[in-house]
N, C-alpha and C positions, 0 to 999 in steps of 0.2 A: 462156278468159282473154281472148282477143283481143275477143270480143263484147262482154264487160264493159267493156274499155277503149273500145271504140268506142261503146258506150252513154253512158259518162261523158263522152266528148269531145263527143258530140253534145248532152248535157244542159248541159254547161257553155257551149258555144256559145249554147245558147238562153237560159240565164241571162244572160248578157252583154247580150242584147238587151231584158231587162225593165227596168222602171223602178226604180230603186234610191235609198233614202232611208237616212239614219244611223238606228240603233236606239236602243233604251233599254239593255236587257240584252245585247244583242248587237249586233255592229258595224254590221250592215246588214240592212235589210228589202228583199225583192224583192216588186214587184206581181205577183202570181200569180193567174190565174183570179180577178180582181176583189178579192182580199184581200191584205193585207200578210203575208208569210210570212217569219219569221226565217231568215236564212242558215244557222244551225246546224240547221234542220228541213226545209229543202226537198227535200234527196235523200231523206230518209224519208218526206215526204209524197208525192212522185212514186212511190216504190216502194208504198207503202201503196195508193195508187190503181190501180196497175197489177197487185199481186199479190194483194191481200187476198180471200179468199174467205169471206163471211159464212155462218154457218149460222142456221137459223130459231130456234133456242134462244139465240143470242147476245144480251148486252145491252150497250148502248154508252152510256157516261156522258159527255154532250157540255157543253161549257162555253166561255164565254170565259175566257181566264186571269184568275185572282184574284177568282173570282165565287163561291167555295164549292166547288171541285172536290175538294180532298182530303177534305172532310167529306161530300159526296155518295158519293165512291169508297168510303168506309169504310161508309157507310149502306147502300148498294146490295150490297156484298159480304157484310155481316152478315146481311141480310134474305134473300139468295138461299142462303146457306151456314148458315142456323140449324139446320138438323137435323144437318149435319155436324159443327157446333162448338157444341153446345148449352151447354157450360159456358163461362162467360166467364173461368175461371182459365188455360184453356190456349188461348184464342182467337188466332188468328194476328195479329190486329190488336194484340195486345199486344208482339208480337216483330217485326212487320214493318209498315214504312210503307204507308199505302193506295195510294200510287202503285206500289208494288213488288207488292202484290197485284192491282191493277187497273192493269195497264201501258198506257202511251199509244200508241196506234197509230201516232201521228206520230214516236215514237222508236224503236219495235220495228224498222222497217223501214230504219233509217239503217245506211250501211255495206253490205258484201257479205254473202255467204253467205245470200242470199235463200232459197235452197232448203232450208238447215237451218232457218232461221226458219220457214218454211212448215210444215216437218215437225213442228216443236216445237208450233206453234199448233193444227195438226190433232189432235195427241194430247193436248190440254189437257181437263181435267175439264169437262164441261158442267154448267150452262150457264157458257159463256166470258163473262167481263166485261171490257171494255176501256173505254180514255178516249180522247177525242179534243177538241182545240180547233178542228177544222176547220170552216168554215160548211157550213151543209147542202148547198148546191149543189155543194160539191167532196167531199162523201162518195163513195166507190166505189159504182159501179152495184150491187154485190152486197148492200151494206147497204141501199139504198133498194128493191130489188126482193125481198129475203127477208122473212120475218116477223119478223126481229129486232127488238127493242125498243130505243128511244132515250129516255134520260131526261136532260132538258137542265135545266140551273140557270143563272139570270141574276142580277144583283145590281144595285142601284143605281148607276149609272155613276159618281156622285160617290164614294163608297167604293170602287168598282172602281178608279178612276184612281189615288186615293191608294195603296191596297194595292199597285197595280202600280208605281208610281213608286218607294215605299219597297223593294219587293222587288228592283226593277231596280238600286238604288242597293247594296243589300246583296250581291248575287251578282256585281256587277262595279263594286267601289268604286274601282279604280285606272283606270277607263276613261278614255281620253281624249276620248271622245264624249259624256260626261256632260252632260244637260242641266239647266237650272235647272228648277224646278216649273212656272213660268209658260210657258217654252219647250216643256217636256213636255205641259202642257195645250193648248198651241197645236197641237201634232201630234196629240194625243189628239182634239181636235175636227175635225181634218182628216181622222181615220181612220187616220193613220200611226202605227200601234201593232201589235205581234205579233198576227196573226189578226183585226186589225180591217179596217174599221171596226166599232166594237163595235155600234153599231145595226144594221148589215147581218148580223152574226153572229146576234145575238138575234132579229130580225124574220124570218130565215129559218127558224129553228126554231119560232118563235111561230106564223107562217102554216102551217106543216107541222102543227103540234099542233092547229091549228082544222079543218084539211082532213083530216087523218087521225088523230083522237084516240086511236086504238088501235095507232099506230106510234110517236107522239112524246108525251111526257108534259112538260108545261113547268113549271118550278117557278121561284119567287122565292126567293132566300137570306133575305130578311127574313120571308116568311110561314112559311118552314120551321123559321126560328129561334124564332119566336113561337108557331107551334102545331106542334111536332114529332111529337107523337103521332098527329095527324089526318093529316099529310102522310106519315108513316112507313107508315100503313096504306094510304094512297092509292097510294104507291109499289108496295107490296106487292101490291094488288089489279091495279094495272096491269101487273105482271109475272108476272100469273096465278098468285101464292102467297099469297093472303091469309091473314092471321092468323086462326086459329081461336079460337072464344070460350075454349077451354081455354087455349091460349096467351097471350091476353090476362089472363086470370084468374091465370095462374102469373107475370106479369109480364115475360114475353118482350120486349114491346115497349118497357116501360121500361128494361130490361136493355141492350137494343140503343142507345137513346138515351142512355143513361149512358156505355156503352163507347165510343161515337162522339163524346162531347160534347168541346168544344174543350179544356176544362180537363184532362180525362183524356188525350188525345191529346198535348197540349202537354208534360204533364209525364212522358211515357214515355220511358225510358232510349232505346229506339230511335228517337225522334223529337228527342232532344237532341242526339245526335251521328250522324256518319257522313254519307254522300252518297247521292243516287239520281240516276236519269237520267245527265246528263253532269257528273258532280262538283258538282252543286248541293247544298249543305248542307240537310239535312232542317229544323234548327232555323229556317230562314228561312221555312219554310212557314206557321209559327205566329206571328202577332204580337198582334192584339186579338181579332179575329173579332167585333167590335162593329158595331151598326147606328149611322151618323150619325157616325162619328168624323172624317168629313170636314171638319165644323165648325172643327175645330181646326187645319186647314191652309189652307182657302180664304179668300182676299180677297173683299170684296164684288163687286169687278169680275169675278174668277175665277168667282164663282157666278153671276152675270148672264150671263156668256159661255158657260158649259157649260148652264145653264138653257135658254137660247134654242136651242141646237143640239139639245138633247133634244127640245125641243116642235116644232122644225122636222122633225126626222128620224122622229119616232115619231107625228106627226099623222094622226089618221085611222085608225091601226093598231088601237087598242083596248088598245095596252099602254102602261102608265104607271108612274111611280115617284114616291113621295112625297118632297119635298126641302124642305118648309118645317118646319123643327124649332125 
């Protein structure tokens, strides 16, 4: 007990020395390891980095928040477990939210009882599937050095910003720290947002996917939405469990796409009520799921501002997004 208290005191002292800014959905963000970590996550992130031991068979679903995380978790879970749950009538995704089936490592390690959590993780059915919003450089060594696979999804920063801002307002409507959309965009462009800057988060995985394509698969939300069948098969191949011709002829891929579709998931009772993680309401995870909805919120000046910063930050990387709708 004394050692735990001592560690907490040490970490609290260290936190006091970190740069701090007002957050959107949380009260504060800390500049930790070159990214802005929500105050509600930082203990879990530190414990995750210190204690998590990856297995070679692990799969990590990584993303910047509000970039298609809920959807990719569902798809990945369904792909990996299609032999165990071949019937769509009793599939776990019909009775559990994908964040419950693919728990976030940033949340799992929050709080005490680390030993119990590690014991639970070690006994999970393999392949274990987890989620994270951490930038690639901040992932634990065991993930980087093992043979585990990382599937990363990103989204057009315009839509990501709008989705994140609306989500923040919903989960924390009475916050005294609420920002106007213009103020929030100013912070977003400066990178001051949970797990941001967004470009650093994206570019870390983008560059790693080029350097080690067998380790990191980089997906775009827009491409996945437009060519779901193609990318579903690509994910399965990347995870070393490709669909057989028999599975495809039997409609397995189409069934997974339908099961994990925005319309199906949004209308499931399990996603209409109840909470996940730290009392976040599941219904707020599903808004529109559309491409280009940002045009309904951005003024010309806001569009110009974000366009310029995206061009500047992604210049020369080979990563780009369509913004002319």
